[in-house]
C-alpha positions as CSV (number, residue, x, y, z in Angstrom):
1,X,13.5,64.9,-8.6
2,X,14.2,67.3,-10.8
3,X,17.8,68.8,-9.5
4,X,18.1,72.1,-12.4
5,X,14.0,72.6,-10.8
6,X,14.9,72.5,-7.1
7,X,17.3,75.3,-7.8
8,X,15.8,79.1,-7.5
9,X,16.9,81.4,-9.6
10,X,18.1,84.4,-8.6
11,X,17.1,87.6,-10.9
12,X,19.7,90.6,-11.4
13,X,19.5,93.7,-10.6
14,X,17.5,95.3,-13.7
15,X,15.5,92.8,-14.4
16,X,11.8,92.3,-13.5
17,X,8.9,89.1,-13.3
18,X,5.6,88.9,-13.3
19,X,3.8,86.0,-12.8
20,X,0.0,85.3,-13.8
21,X,-1.6,81.9,-14.1
22,X,-0.5,80.8,-17.6
23,X,2.4,82.6,-18.3
24,X,5.3,84.8,-16.6
25,X,6.9,88.1,-18.2
26,X,10.6,88.8,-17.8
27,X,11.7,92.6,-18.7
28,X,15.5,93.3,-18.6
29,X,17.7,95.7,-20.5
30,X,17.8,93.5,-23.9
31,X,13.7,93.5,-23.9
32,X,10.7,91.5,-22.1
33,X,10.2,87.9,-23.2
34,X,7.2,85.8,-22.1
35,X,7.5,82.4,-20.9
36,X,4.6,80.3,-20.9
37,X,4.6,77.9,-17.9
38,X,3.4,74.4,-18.5
39,X,1.3,72.1,-16.9
40,X,1.7,70.6,-13.2
41,X,4.2,73.9,-12.1
42,X,3.7,76.7,-10.1
43,X,5.9,79.7,-10.1
44,X,5.9,81.8,-7.2
45,X,7.9,85.2,-6.8
46,X,9.2,86.1,-3.6
47,X,11.7,89.1,-3.2
48,X,13.3,88.6,-6.9
49,X,13.9,85.1,-6.5
50,X,11.7,82.6,-9.0
51,X,10.9,79.7,-7.0
52,X,9.5,76.6,-8.8
53,X,7.1,73.7,-7.2
54,X,5.1,70.7,-9.1
55,X,1.7,69.9,-8.3
56,X,2.0,65.9,-8.7
57,X,4.1,63.1,-8.8
58,X,4.0,62.4,-12.4
59,X,6.9,61.3,-14.7
60,X,5.5,64.3,-17.0
61,X,5.1,66.8,-13.9
62,X,8.9,66.5,-13.2
63,X,10.4,66.4,-16.6
64,X,7.8,69.9,-16.8
65,X,9.2,71.2,-14.3
66,X,12.8,70.7,-14.7
67,X,12.4,72.4,-18.3
68,X,10.7,75.2,-17.0
69,X,13.1,75.9,-14.9
70,X,15.6,76.0,-17.7
71,X,13.1,78.0,-19.6
72,X,13.1,80.5,-16.8
73,X,16.7,80.5,-17.0
74,X,17.5,81.7,-20.1
75,X,15.0,83.6,-20.8
76,X,16.4,85.7,-17.3
77,X,19.8,85.3,-19.3
78,X,18.6,86.6,-22.5
79,X,16.9,89.3,-21.2
80,X,20.6,91.1,-19.5
81,X,23.1,89.6,-22.1
82,X,21.4,87.7,-24.7
83,X,22.8,85.0,-26.6
84,X,24.4,84.5,-29.9
85,X,25.6,81.9,-32.5
86,X,28.6,82.2,-35.2
87,X,28.6,80.4,-38.8
88,X,31.3,80.5,-41.5
89,X,31.0,80.3,-45.0
90,X,33.5,77.7,-46.5
91,X,34.2,77.0,-50.1
92,X,35.5,79.2,-53.1
93,X,33.1,81.0,-54.6
94,X,30.5,80.6,-51.2
95,X,29.5,83.9,-50.0
96,X,27.6,86.2,-47.8
97,X,26.6,89.5,-48.0
98,X,23.9,92.0,-45.8
99,X,21.7,93.9,-48.7
100,X,19.9,96.0,-45.6
101,X,18.4,93.6,-43.1
102,X,17.9,90.7,-45.4
103,X,21.1,88.1,-45.5
104,X,22.1,87.3,-48.8
105,X,24.3,83.6,-50.1
106,X,25.9,82.9,-52.8
107,X,26.3,79.1,-52.4
108,X,27.1,77.4,-55.9
109,X,23.3,77.9,-56.7
110,X,22.3,79.4,-59.8
111,X,20.4,82.3,-57.9
112,X,21.5,83.9,-54.3
113,X,19.4,82.9,-51.4
114,X,17.4,85.8,-49.5
115,X,16.9,85.1,-45.9
116,X,15.5,87.8,-43.9
117,X,15.8,87.2,-40.3
118,X,13.3,86.9,-37.8
119,X,12.1,89.6,-35.3
120,X,14.2,90.6,-32.5
121,X,17.4,88.7,-34.4
122,X,20.1,90.4,-35.2
123,X,22.3,89.4,-37.9
124,X,25.9,90.7,-38.7
125,X,28.7,89.8,-41.1
126,X,32.5,90.0,-40.5
127,X,34.4,88.5,-43.5
128,X,33.2,84.7,-44.1
129,X,31.6,84.6,-40.3
130,X,27.9,85.0,-39.9
131,X,26.7,86.3,-35.8
132,X,23.0,85.6,-35.2
133,X,22.5,87.5,-31.7
134,X,19.2,88.1,-29.8
135,X,17.3,87.3,-26.4
136,X,15.3,84.3,-27.0
137,X,17.8,81.4,-27.1
138,X,15.3,78.9,-29.1
139,X,14.8,81.8,-31.9
140,X,19.0,82.0,-32.2
141,X,19.4,78.6,-32.5
142,X,16.3,77.6,-35.2
143,X,17.8,80.9,-37.0
144,X,21.1,79.1,-37.5
145,X,20.3,76.0,-38.0
146,X,17.5,77.4,-40.8
147,X,20.9,79.1,-42.4
148,X,23.1,76.6,-41.9
149,X,20.3,74.3,-43.7
150,X,20.9,76.1,-47.3
151,X,24.2,74.4,-47.6
152,X,25.2,71.6,-44.8
153,X,28.9,71.3,-44.8
154,X,30.2,67.7,-47.5
155,X,32.4,65.6,-46.1
156,X,34.8,65.1,-49.2
157,X,35.4,68.9,-49.8
158,X,34.1,70.4,-46.2
159,X,32.8,73.3,-48.2
160,X,29.0,74.5,-46.7
161,X,28.6,76.7,-43.8
162,X,29.2,75.3,-40.3
163,X,28.7,76.3,-36.7
164,X,31.9,77.6,-35.7
165,X,34.2,75.6,-34.2
166,X,32.2,72.8,-35.6
167,X,34.7,69.4,-37.0
168,X,33.5,67.9,-40.1
169,X,34.7,64.7,-40.6
170,X,36.0,64.0,-44.2
171,X,35.9,61.0,-46.7
172,X,38.2,59.4,-48.5
173,X,37.8,60.4,-51.9
174,X,37.8,57.6,-55.0
175,X,41.1,58.7,-56.1
176,X,42.5,57.6,-52.7
177,X,40.4,55.1,-51.9
178,X,41.5,52.8,-55.0
179,X,44.6,53.7,-54.9
180,X,45.0,51.8,-51.1
């Protein structure tokens, strides 16, 4: 049995949901999201509360039950408060700038990297910190991962783009390792 799937999802004030056979549409103050319904799962809307039931006892059915509950919960959170990820650009000469809605990164390559964010994603710069925000948790995380992929933090000097608060395991250099 899914512990997450059993719990009903309460819709806060100002959030509405419509359920049809293939998807659930959730609308709130920040926008609307469409969550496709996974196989073997039934979604019911009763008095501002979404409940999920499973059709069979197959392993995949129970896995989809918990996954569907997590997707719906994330959608409700997204349309009410939204999600954000913060990245930190570290390194001498590494810079980030905005040209309109395009993020321009100077990361030690021969050319600047231009990144156009997907629809529904807002990028804000504060010194060397990049804040990515939006209502869809998956898209926010994927966008942050794509930006980090341009220059992952390297283990010798620690230069690169990292998540805020991420610990990068540092390695010893040749001189330090050879002296011991």
